[in-house]
MARBATOR-132628 format. One record per residue (C-alpha): residue number from 1; residue in three letters; z, y, x; chain. Coordinates in nm, 2 decimals. Each point is the difference from the previous one (the first is absolute). Last residue first. Layout:
// residues N
@i NUM, aa ALA, up Z, north Y, east X, ch A
...
// end
This chain:
// residues 114
@i 114, aa LEU, up 2.31, north 8.99, east -2.56, ch A
@i 113, aa GLY, up -0.13, north -0.12, east -0.34, ch A
@i 112, aa GLY, up -0.29, north 0.24, east -0.03, ch A
@i 111, aa LEU, up -0.28, north -0.25, east -0.03, ch A
@i 110, aa TRP, up -0.12, north 0.07, east 0.35, ch A
@i 109, aa ARG, up 0.35, north -0.03, east 0.15, ch A
@i 108, aa MET, up 0.08, north -0.32, east -0.20, ch A
@i 107, aa ALA, up -0.34, north -0.15, east 0.10, ch A
@i 106, aa LEU, up 0.06, north 0.08, east 0.36, ch A
@i 105, aa LEU, up 0.35, north -0.16, east -0.01, ch A
@i 104, aa ILE, up -0.13, north -0.31, east -0.17, ch A
@i 103, aa PHE, up -0.29, north -0.03, east 0.25, ch A
@i 102, aa ALA, up 0.23, north 0.04, east 0.29, ch A
@i 101, aa ILE, up 0.24, north -0.26, east -0.14, ch A
@i 100, aa VAL, up -0.28, north -0.25, east -0.05, ch A
@i 99, aa ILE, up -0.14, north 0.07, east 0.35, ch A
@i 98, aa LEU, up 0.35, north -0.05, east 0.15, ch A
@i 97, aa PRO, up 0.04, north -0.32, east -0.20, ch A
@i 96, aa GLY, up -0.32, north -0.15, east 0.15, ch A
@i 95, aa PHE, up 0.06, north 0.14, east 0.35, ch A
@i 94, aa VAL, up 0.30, north -0.21, east 0.09, ch A
@i 93, aa ARG, up -0.06, north -0.33, east -0.17, ch A
@i 92, aa LEU, up -0.38, north 0.02, east 0.07, ch A
@i 91, aa THR, up 0.05, north 0.08, east 0.37, ch A
@i 90, aa HIS, up 0.26, north -0.26, east 0.07, ch A
@i 89, aa ARG, up -0.16, north -0.17, east 0.30, ch A
@i 88, aa THR, up -0.15, north 0.33, east 0.14, ch A
@i 87, aa ILE, up 0.30, north 0.12, east 0.20, ch A
@i 86, aa ARG, up 0.14, north -0.33, east 0.11, ch A
@i 85, aa LYS, up -0.36, north -0.10, east 0.08, ch A
@i 84, aa PRO, up -0.01, north 0.26, east 0.28, ch A
@i 83, aa LEU, up -0.29, north 0.24, east -0.03, ch A
@i 82, aa PHE, up -0.34, north -0.08, east 0.16, ch A
@i 81, aa THR, up -0.11, north -0.12, east -0.34, ch A
@i 80, aa ASP, up -0.08, north -0.34, east -0.16, ch A
@i 79, aa SER, up 0.27, north -0.16, east 0.22, ch A
@i 78, aa VAL, up -0.13, north -0.28, east 0.21, ch A
@i 77, aa GLY, up 0.03, north -0.36, east -0.12, ch A
@i 76, aa ASN, up -0.13, north -0.13, east 0.33, ch A
@i 75, aa GLY, up -0.25, north -0.22, east -0.17, ch A
@i 74, aa ALA, up -0.25, north 0.03, east 0.28, ch A
@i 73, aa ARG, up -0.26, north 0.09, east -0.26, ch A
@i 72, aa ASP, up 0.19, north 0.31, east -0.10, ch A
@i 71, aa TYR, up -0.32, north 0.16, east -0.14, ch A
@i 70, aa ARG, up 0.03, north -0.15, east -0.35, ch A
@i 69, aa THR, up 0.38, north 0.06, east -0.02, ch A
@i 68, aa VAL, up -0.06, north 0.37, east 0.09, ch A
@i 67, aa LEU, up -0.26, north 0.02, east -0.27, ch A
@i 66, aa ALA, up 0.23, north -0.15, east -0.26, ch A
@i 65, aa THR, up 0.26, north 0.27, east 0.10, ch A
@i 64, aa MET, up -0.26, north 0.27, east -0.07, ch A
@i 63, aa PRO, up -0.03, north -0.11, east -0.36, ch A
@i 62, aa CYS, up 0.37, north 0.09, east -0.06, ch A
@i 61, aa LYS, up 0.15, north -0.23, east -0.26, ch A
@i 60, aa MET, up 0.10, north 0.08, east -0.36, ch A
@i 59, aa GLY, up -0.29, north -0.21, east -0.13, ch A
@i 58, aa SER, up -0.27, north 0.20, east 0.18, ch A
@i 57, aa GLY, up -0.08, north 0.22, east -0.30, ch A
@i 56, aa VAL, up 0.37, north 0.10, east -0.02, ch A
@i 55, aa PHE, up 0.00, north 0.11, east 0.37, ch A
@i 54, aa VAL, up -0.34, north 0.17, east -0.03, ch A
@i 53, aa VAL, up 0.10, north 0.19, east -0.32, ch A
@i 52, aa ILE, up 0.34, north 0.09, east 0.15, ch A
@i 51, aa GLU, up -0.16, north 0.12, east 0.32, ch A
@i 50, aa VAL, up -0.24, north 0.22, east -0.19, ch A
@i 49, aa SER, up 0.28, north 0.16, east -0.19, ch A
@i 48, aa ILE, up 0.20, north 0.05, east 0.32, ch A
@i 47, aa LEU, up -0.30, north 0.17, east 0.16, ch A
@i 46, aa ALA, up -0.06, north 0.23, east -0.30, ch A
@i 45, aa LEU, up 0.36, north 0.10, east -0.03, ch A
@i 44, aa ALA, up 0.02, north 0.07, east 0.38, ch A
@i 43, aa TRP, up -0.31, north 0.21, east -0.02, ch A
@i 42, aa TRP, up 0.13, north 0.19, east -0.31, ch A
@i 41, aa LEU, up 0.33, north 0.07, east 0.17, ch A
@i 40, aa TRP, up -0.17, north 0.12, east 0.32, ch A
@i 39, aa PRO, up -0.19, north 0.25, east -0.20, ch A
@i 38, aa GLY, up 0.32, north 0.18, east -0.09, ch A
@i 37, aa SER, up 0.33, north -0.07, east -0.18, ch A
@i 36, aa ALA, up 0.37, north 0.02, east 0.05, ch A
@i 35, aa GLY, up 0.22, north -0.09, east -0.29, ch A
@i 34, aa SER, up 0.27, north -0.11, east 0.23, ch A
@i 33, aa ILE, up 0.08, north -0.36, east -0.11, ch A
@i 32, aa GLY, up -0.34, north -0.10, east -0.14, ch A
@i 31, aa ALA, up -0.18, north 0.18, east 0.29, ch A
@i 30, aa TYR, up 0.21, north -0.18, east 0.25, ch A
@i 29, aa LEU, up -0.06, north -0.33, east -0.16, ch A
@i 28, aa LEU, up -0.37, north 0.06, east -0.01, ch A
@i 27, aa VAL, up -0.01, north 0.10, east 0.36, ch A
@i 26, aa PHE, up 0.22, north -0.30, east 0.09, ch A
@i 25, aa VAL, up -0.25, north -0.23, east -0.16, ch A
@i 24, aa SER, up -0.29, north 0.17, east 0.17, ch A
@i 23, aa THR, up 0.17, north -0.04, east 0.34, ch A
@i 22, aa ALA, up 0.03, north -0.37, east -0.06, ch A
@i 21, aa MET, up -0.37, north -0.01, east -0.10, ch A
@i 20, aa VAL, up -0.11, north 0.18, east 0.31, ch A
@i 19, aa LEU, up 0.22, north -0.22, east 0.22, ch A
@i 18, aa TYR, up -0.13, north -0.32, east -0.16, ch A
@i 17, aa VAL, up -0.36, north 0.11, east 0.01, ch A
@i 16, aa ALA, up 0.03, north 0.08, east 0.38, ch A
@i 15, aa THR, up 0.17, north -0.34, east 0.06, ch A
@i 14, aa HIS, up -0.27, north -0.18, east -0.20, ch A
@i 13, aa LEU, up -0.27, north 0.17, east 0.20, ch A
@i 12, aa GLY, up 0.17, north -0.11, east 0.33, ch A
@i 11, aa ARG, up 0.05, north -0.35, east -0.13, ch A
@i 10, aa VAL, up -0.36, north -0.02, east -0.11, ch A
@i 9, aa LEU, up -0.13, north 0.12, east 0.33, ch A
@i 8, aa GLY, up 0.23, north -0.22, east 0.20, ch A
@i 7, aa LEU, up -0.11, north -0.31, east -0.20, ch A
@i 6, aa ARG, up -0.36, north 0.10, east 0.03, ch A
@i 5, aa GLN, up 0.04, north 0.01, east 0.38, ch A
@i 4, aa GLU, up 0.17, north -0.34, east 0.00, ch A
@i 3, aa ASP, up -0.27, north -0.13, east -0.23, ch A
@i 2, aa THR, up -0.26, north 0.11, east 0.26, ch A
@i 1, aa MET, up -0.25, north 0.28, east -0.05, ch A
// end
């Protein structure tokens, strides 16, 4: 497999992970606001929890971004996903607070405060 193929594979996988994680954040937020629950809530909670551990364990950087940099031998500075950089550039600043808000809302619901 060439580095270009590896780059495409990593970018595709990273895009899929990004979309699943973004969906999981909104699932948690929806559950926190509406009080809805189901197995999807527990899956989203587990996925976000794992993502937080991985992100913190990697020094607040996505480890998949480092893989993209490694395989971008041409030095094109390609995006680490197939999504536009303008969407992914502010991921931590957008999703970080949303995750905190979702966790607070869920905790309030589960502890009887909402």
